[in-house]
N, C-alpha and C positions, 0 to 999 in steps of 0.2 A: 295518473298513469293508467286509466283504464284503456283496454283495446277494444276495438269492435271485433265481431265475431268472425267476419271474412279474413282480415289480417290474422286473426288468432289462429283459425284454421290453417292458413298459409304457412305461417311461421312454425306451428306444430309439425307439420308435414316436412317443411323444409329441415327441422330439426332431426327428425325421425331419419329421413333420407342420409343426412350427413352422418349422423351416429352408425347407420347401417353400413355405409361405406367404410367408416373408420374400423369397426368390428371385423369387417371382411379382411381389410388390410392387417389387422392386429393377429387374426387368426394365420394368415400366411406368414407374417413375421415371425411369429411362435414358432411354426413349423420349420422355417429356413434356419432360427437360432438353434432347434434341437439338432438338426442335420449338422450345422456347422460345430456344435458342441460334441458331436459324435465322431466327426472328421479330425477334431482336434485331438481326442483322445486316442484315436487310431493311430494318428501322426506320431504322438508322443510314445505310444508304445512299439511302433516300428523303430524310432530313433533309439529306444533302449534295447531292442533285441539285435538291431544291426551294428551299433556301435558299443562295444564293451569295453572301451577305453578309461582308464581312470582320469578323471577331471584334472587332478593334482599333477598328473606327468605330462599333460599335453603342452604347458607353455615352455617349450624348448624348440631349437631349429631341427632336432632329431624326429620330432613327433609333428612337426609342422602339417605334413600331410593329413595326419589324423585330426588335426584342429580344422583344416580345410572340410574334410568329410563330415565332422559334427556340425560344423556351420552349415552345410549344405542341408543337412537333415533339420537344423533349428530354424531356417529361414522360412520353410512353407508353414511351420508351427505359428511363427510371429505373426505371418501374414494373415493367417486363418484366426488368430486371436484378435486381431485387429478388425476383421470382418465381423467376428462375433460381438466385439464391443459395440460396433456401428449398429448391429441389429438389435441388441439389447436397449440402446439410446432410442432406436425408432419405436420398439415396444413401449418405453416409458411414455414417450410424446403421445401416441396412439391412445393409451391408458387415460392420459390427462384429457385428451381429446374428447373421448366418450363421456367423460364427467362434465366437461364444459367446452364444447368445440369452438365457440367463438362468443365475442362480448359486444360487437357493433357491426352494423350494416351502413354503407352508403349506397344511393343509387346514382350512378355518375354517367351523364348524357356527354359523350365527345363532340366536340364542335364540329368536326368533319364528317358526322354521320349521325343518323337519328337514333342509332341504337343506344339503349340505355343497359349499362351493366350492374347488376346487384353484387356488391363486393362485401362479402363477409368476412370480418377480421377477427383472428384469434391470435393464440400464443405461438402456433406453428402453421403451415400451410398443408392443405388436403386436397389432393387431385383425384377425380374418378379415372382410374387405370384405362377403363374402357372407351369412355366417352372423352376424355382428356379435358372435361370441364374442370376449372378450379371451383372447389366448393368452399374452402377457407383460404384466405389471403394471411400470410404471416403479417405481423404488425409493423415487421421491419420493411416490408415490401413498398417500392414507390409510391403506389396508387394508396396504401394504408395511410400515407401523409396527411391526405386530404382530410380525413377524419379529425386529426388532430389540429389542423390548421384553419379549416374553413366550416362555416355554416352552411345553410343551404344556400343556393344561388352561384354565382361565378367562382370557378376555382381552377387550378392547375396543380401539375405535380410534375417533378424531375425524373425523367426516364433516361435509361441509356441512350436512347434515340433523341434527347432533347425534351424541350418542356411540351408537355400535352396540356391542352386547353379544355374546358369544359364546364358543365353545370351540376352542381349536386341538387338534385330532386328530392331526396329523402336521407335524413340521418337518424339513425335508430339504435339504441341501446338495450342490452339484453342482460337478465339474471338468470343463468341456468345453473343449477346444482344437481348433480347424480344423474345427468341425463335428462332432467326434468326442466322445462321452461317455467320459470316462477313469474315471471313478468316481463314486458318490454315496453318501452315508450319511445314516441318520436322526440328528437331533442331539440330544443332550442336553447338559448343561452340561459334562460331562467329555469329550465328543467335541469339541464345539465349541472347547474349550481347545487340544485337542491339535491340531485343524486350524489354530488360529490360531498355535500355537507353532511348527508348521512353516513356516507363512508367514513368520513372524518370524525364522526360523532361516536363510533365503535371503539371498543378497547384497543390499546396498544398491543402489538404483536410481540412476543418474545424474540422473535428474529424481525430483520427488515423484510419488508413485503415488495412484491413487483407493484409498479404503479402503470401497467400498460393501459388499463382501462380509463385511467385520468391523467394522462400526460398533457400538460397544457403547451399552448403553441410556443412559448419562448423555450420551454424545456425541449420541445421537438426539434427545434432548430439546432440546439447544441447537441443533441443524440445524433443526427443525421448529418452533420458537418465532416465532409470528408477532404476538405480542402485544407484546413488549419492544421499547422505544424505543432502550435502551442495555443491550445484552448484554455484561457484562465476564466473561472469562474467565482465572482464575487458573490456569495449567497447568504442571505440573512439566515439566522436560526429557523429551522423548520420549512426552508424554502424548497428541499428535496435535492439539493445539490449533490449528494452522495448517490440517491437513488437514480438522478440523470447520468452520473458518470459511469455507474453500473450498467444502466441500460445503452448507454454509449458503447460501452466495451462489447456487448451483446449484438448490436449494430455492426461495429466493426467486424465481428467474428461472421456476421450474416453476409457481410460484403466480401467474405474472405477469398473468393475465386478471383475478385480483381485486385484487391487490396493484398491478398496472400497473408492475412492474418489468422492465426489460429490461437486456440487458447493458451499455449505455451509461448505466444509473440507478446503476452500482455503481463503486465505486473502491477499490482496496486500496493502502494506504500501506505500502510495503516498507521494511526497514532499509537494503538497498543493492541494486546492480544484480545482484550474483551470485545474492542471494537471489531476485531477482524473475524472474530466468531461471529458476532451480531450480524454481518452482512454476508455470510457465507451461504445463505440459501437462495440470494436474489438470482445469480446465474443460472443455477440449477433448475429452479422454478420456471425461467425463461427458456428452458431445454438446451443450455449450453453447458459445456464442461467448466467447472471452475478455474479462473485464471490462478497464476501464482501470487501470493500475498506476502508481504514481508513488512516487519516493523523496523525503525531507523537502526535501533541498537543490534538488531541482528546482522545489519549490514557492517556495524563496527565490529562486533564478535568475530565474523568470518574473515574481514580483511585483517584484522590485528591478531587473529588465530589466539584469542584468549576469551574467557568467560568473565574475567574480573573488570568488567565495564559497568559503570553507573548507568542506570537506564534513565530516561528523560523523565518517567514518573518520579522516580527517586529523587532527581534533581529538582523537579517541582516540589516534592515533599519536603526537601531541605530549605527550600526557598520560602515556602508558605508556613512551615510549622517552626522555623527559628525565632526564639525568644530575644535572641541577640540582635537589635535592629541593625547594628555595625555589621555584624557578620553576614546577616541575609542581604543587607546592600551591596556587601563586597561581592557576594556569590551572584548577584545579578548584574554587577558591572562587568565581572569577569567573564560572564557568557555572553554579555552585549558586545565586548570587545573581541573577545575570540571568535564570535560569529560574524563579525563584521567585514565588509569589503577591504577595509584598512588593514587588518590582520592577515587576510587572504593575500594582500600585496607583500606583506612583510614576508610570509611563508613563501612566496614565488620568488622575492629577491634572496631569501636565506638558500633556497634550492639552487639558485644560480651562482651561488657563492660557494657552495660545498666543495667543488673541485679545488678552488683556490686557498681555502682556509681549513677545512674540516675533514678532508680526506688525507688521513696520515700514511703516504707512499714510504715504501722502503727499497733499499738497493737489493736487487735480486743476484743471487751467486748460485752456481750449480757446477758441481764437480771441480771446486776451487776456483772456477773463473767467474768474472762479473759478467752477468747476461745482461741487465738493464738498470741504469740508475734512476733513482726516485724522481730526479728532474725531467729525466727522458720520458718516463711514464706520465708524469703530470702533463707535460708538454702534448704528448699523445692525446691524452684524455680532453684536453682542453681545444686541440684541433679537430676533435672528432665532430661527428655529424650532429649538430647541435638540436635538430629537429628529432633525433631519437632520444627516449627516455634515458635518464642518467644510469640507471641500474643495466639496462641494456648495454650502453656504452663501456660500463664497468666488466661487463661479463665479456664483452668483446676484447678488451684489453687482457682480461686474464687469459683468453684463449691465445692470444698472439704470444704470451709470455710462455705458455704451455708448448706452444709450436716450437719455440725457439729450444725449450729445454728437451724436446722430443728428437731434435736434429743430434743431441748429444748423448741420448741415451745409450746408444750401443756402445761407444766408447767408456761411458761411465760402467757399464756392465761388466766390461773386460777389466777395467781397474778392480771392480768389487770381486770378482772371480780370483784375481792374483792375490789381492788382499787376503781372500778367505784361505786360499791354498797355502800361503805362508802362515797362517795362523792355527790350522788343524792339520791332522796326519790322515784323516779320513776323506779321501778324494771324493767318494761317491756322495758326500753331503755339500760339497761345494756349490753344486748350481742351486740346490734349494735355499741355502743359508744366503748366497749371493742376492738371489730373488726377494727374500725375507728383507734383507738391508736395503733393496732399492725401493720395496714398498714403504719401509718406514721413512726413508729419506724423501720420498715423494709426498707421503702424508704429511710430515712436518712442513715440508716447503709449500704445500697448498694452503695448510692452515696459514702461513705465514702471508701467502698472497691474498688470501681471502680476507684478512684484516683489513685490507683496502679496497678488494673488488666487491664486498658485501656490505651493504649499508645496514648499521644498527640504529633504525629509525628513533627508536626512545631515547638512546645515549644522545642523538643529534638534538632532538627536541629540547632534552634537558640542558644541553649546551647552549641552546638559543637563549635561554632564560637565565643562565648562571651567570653572565658578563653583561651587566646594564649597559655599559658603554657601547658594547657591539650591537645590541638591540636596539639603542637608539640609531646608531649609525644606519641599520636598516630601514629605519622609520623618518630616515630624513626626508623633510618637506611634508610630511604628514601632521595633521592636527591630531595628536593623542589624547585620551580622554583624561580628565582630572582623576588624580590616585593612581595613575598607571605604575607608580612605585609599589604601591599596596598590591595591585594586580600580579606584577611580577613575583613579588615575595610570596604571595599566596600560592601561585603556581608552581615555585620551587618547592614549598613545604607540601602540597599535594602530589607532587612527583616522588616523594619518599614513601608513600603508602602503598599498601599491597594491592590497590584496585586504582583503575583509571577514572578520574572524575569525567562525567560526560562531554564538558567543554574540551579538554584535553585530548580526549578519544577522538572528538571530531578532527582536532588539528591534526594528530597522528596519522589518520586515515587519510586525510587530504595529502598528507607528505608522503605517503605510501604510493598513492595513486598518481602522483605527479611525478614520481621517481622509478615506478615499477610497474610492468604490465599486469593488468588484471583483466581476464578474458570470461570470466564466469557468466556475464549477464550480455555478451555481444549480440546473442540472437533475438534480445527484446526489442520490439518495434514501437510498441505503445506503452507509457508508462503514466498511471493514475496516481496521482498525489493528493491525500485529503489532510485536511486541518494545516493548510500551507501556512497559515499565519503565524504558526508556533516555530516556524524555522527561520533561520537566519542565513544571510547570503553564503556562508560555509557550506550549509546543508545543500544549496543548489549547486554550488560548485563541484562537491562530491557526487551529485546526482548526474550532473553533466558530464563528468569523468567516467561513470559507470556506464552511462546509457546515451553515449555521443551522437549515434545514429538513429534515435528514437523520437518519436513524436510524443507530446505531452498534454494530458488533461489535468490542469491542477485547480483544486477546489480550495477555498478558504473564507474566512468571514473575519474582517479587521477588528469587530467588535468582539470576537471571542479569543482574544490573545491571553495568554498566560505569563505573567512576570516582566511583561513590556508593553508599550505603548507602539499602535502600527496604525498606518493610514494607507490610502490607496497609492502610494509612491512603492509599497511591497511589490506591486504588480510590474511596475517600471524596472525594479532592480532584478526581479527574476527573469522579466523579459531579455534585458541586457546580456545576464549570466549564461542562460540558456541559449541564447541568439540563433532563433528559428527564422527561416525565410517568411513565413507567414504566421503571424500570432493576433489574437484578439481577446478582449477582455469583455465579458457578458457578464451583467449584473441581474440576479434574480432577488428582488425584494418584497416579494409576497410570501408569507408565512403561511403555511397550511396546517401547522402543528397545534398552535395554541388557540384558545378561545379569544376573542377581542378583549376581553378584561385582563387575561394574562398577558397579553401583547402590550397593551396600553401600561400595565403596572411595570412591564419589563423596560420600556423605553425610558423609564426615567434614569437608568443606569447608563444611558448612551450620549454622547456629546449632542448639545442642542442643535436642531437644524437637522439631525440624521433620522430620516423617515423611514418607517415600516409600515408595508401594507399587510393588512389581514384579511384572509379569506373569510368573510363573515360568517361567525359562527359564536354565538352567545353562551355564556356560563356564570359562575359565581365569580363575584369580585374576591382578588386575594385578600386574606386578613392577616394581621400582625398580633401575636400573642405574646404577652409577658409571663414570666414565671418568676416566683420568688426566690427559688432556690433549684438545684439540678433535680431534686426528688420531684419537686412540682413540674419541671420541665418534662420529665421522663414520663410522668402520669399524662400531661397534655399530649405528648406525641402518641402515647398509646391510645388515647382516648380518640384522636384525630385517625390513626389507622383503623380503628374499629368503625368509625363513620364511613371511611372511604371503602372499606370491605362489605358494609351494609349498602352501599352504592353499586355493588358488584364490580368495583374496579379491580382488575387483574394483577396489576403492577403499580406498587407504590414505593416510591423512592425517598430514602431519608437522606438528605444532601449536606454532608459537613465540609468544612473548609478543607482540612487536611485527614490524613491517614490516622494520625494519632488521635484527633477528635473523634473518628469513625470507631475507632477500637474501643476507647474510653465509653462512648453512649452503648455500643454492641455489649460490653461486659457488663453494663448497669441494667440491660433490659432484656437480654437473651432469654432469660428464664419466666419473663412475664408475657412474652409475645412470640409467635413462630416468625423469626427474622434471620436473614442471611447477611453476612459481612462481605463486601467485594472489596479484595485489594490483591496487590502483587500481579496484577494483570491476568488473573484466573478467568477463564472463559466459562461463563455459566448461563443456564436458561433465565432469562429475564422475566420471570413470574413469579408472584409473590411479593414480599416486602422485603426491601434491602437497604442497607446502608453503605453509603459510597462517598468517596472523597470527591470533591467538586471537579478536579482536573481529569478524573477517569470517567465522568459522565458524559464529557463531549460526544456529540454524535448519537447519543442514546435518547429514548424518550420513555415517560412514564404515564400512566393515567394520572397519578396524582403525585404531586412533589411536596415535601416538608422540608423547608430550610431550617435546620436545627440549631444553629448558632448566630443568628441575626445580631450580636451585639457589637458593640463599639470596640472591642478588644480585638475580635476577628474581622471585621469588615470596616476600614477608616480611610482607604487610600485610594488613588486613582486606578491603581491595579485592581483593587477590590471591587471596584464598580464593574469590571469585566467579569470578575468570578460571579458576582450576583446575577449579572445578566446571563451567563452561562447557565447558572442554577435554575434561574427562573424559567427560562425557555426550553427547559427538559419537560415541562409539564403540559399535558394534552387537554385535560379537563379541569383540574382543581390544583390550586397552588396556596399554601399557607406558609406563614414564615413565623419563628419562636425564638425567643432570646430570655436570657436571665441578666442581670446587671443592668448597664445602660444601653439603652436601643442604640444600633449603629448610626452615626450621623447620615450616612447615605440613603438611609430609609426615610 
């Protein structure tokens, strides 16, 4: 990586010119931000002085003009705050640029001219405002794609005007820290691989890092794809699929002027809170605002309007920690059935049948007269607009009834006045008493009407399972799983509890979304779904109902499922459910996380014939150690942690099968070593020594991994193979396994 002196001088001068322009723009931006801040303070002061209204008194028709006046003062403040925030963001970008303005350069000769353009590529663009020369191109710009997709020689890139062809004469990479050029090198395949190998040899980061310097060709194709409505990525452990998805979100925001995507148009569905926090720095590091992020149980709680919902991690814990194999198997079969396309079809048939069988219409009387018969109301509902959601049709039916009542209200009021007059000697109370009686009558009547115009989804769902013959009639023509009777009985028992099981909560949310309008996410245009292999058809049906107009980026790895077996047909299923005009499945099969030795060891838990490619990086061969008892095991684990610390590893993950096992180990060694327990989706900084259940470790990475319970009791089934694969592939540099008793037959 030695550089000749002429090149070195040129690059040093070019770096200083770039930093000088950035510093000049930074000073101007700081000055503008100070002026804008002063303007905001001035406008707020003016608003306080010129609008003396009490906020609490504004929300009435009498004070409407005062509210308008207050709004007229508030709008300029809001506009100035928005401008100020943009200026602050510009300042942050320029500060980053002064520290490290770019990481790469290509010299591109256009086919239609002899001109060669020196293209410096960084996290954001920089233009000299006087000469209009581009000093740095944003990594997302069209021409920057050449750096990621081509070596020296013939190349092209897609621009708004069409395909631009040319030739790469030079491809160069830089290491710049604190405004100082540490080194640079002219990149060919061998040197680039060595650069990447050095980067990957570093310690794991407490937060996921950006990968703009090392984006691979196949990753870049995914990131820059603007045509696909459903981008599905099957990526092996450590292939960078989550990073790619987040960089894709940043790219879509960069293209915002044409695609009209901003940070609040995108949502990430994360597997748990810990992972949500782990990825939280990526977009801000790329100079973009963080997009919305949500975990699936938050969706369940919001729609069901209750906190009493079992989380997916709690479901996993129940599944993996159950000592009763029959109960654990029932949990698994219940989730598989309720998550299936068959059960979705049963729920749809049930919804269609609700007006016929489960809505208990009443005859409606008002003022002693028969307003509408139950049969007439049922007929009206059945003949209504079938395209409209059932709740909307019921609300329309309620409005029709109330209109009929309204026509008779004057006559009824007159009768009430006469009735009150006959009952009291105080004539001045007649109007007030008659009005109170009318209100009481209306409340009673509306309650009666709403018994059939408002759906009790929980009660309806309970009824679905309470009559087995009816359930089987809905499932006519379907192949139901073995033991369906047990699943039905199990569900009836679960519905008596004071919290909702995860599978029942999913079904209830689907019922609500298919019968009731829900618009909270109607503005979302791009949905990123991570760990898709742990979702079932029912999950994707829910997402499709919530985000019907969205495009999707779906990430998964069929080898990292928990509690089920999955294959590539998963992507066919979700493609069918989401039903987008243009979809594609891309495979990322090269792992950049683990050493060769760790990856080779991990593949023993995959199906024969399933190949993983490793980015060539060597390390220690994983070892399996036996302990005589728990005390001996604890000492082995503590000794291994000390060895890892001596090697200067910053993050050491002790992975147990379940939370119960993790708590037990933590209690035994917490006074002997500085260690933290990760549980209940708590978001913490992943630096130090941790104990974590395997299902919470997905998506994370550690310098060293210690699998603490590799015995036959814990790991013995096909499902357990996947868990061991997940646990092993969390390790960057070092992996060792420990057990007491009988070794796992899977090892």
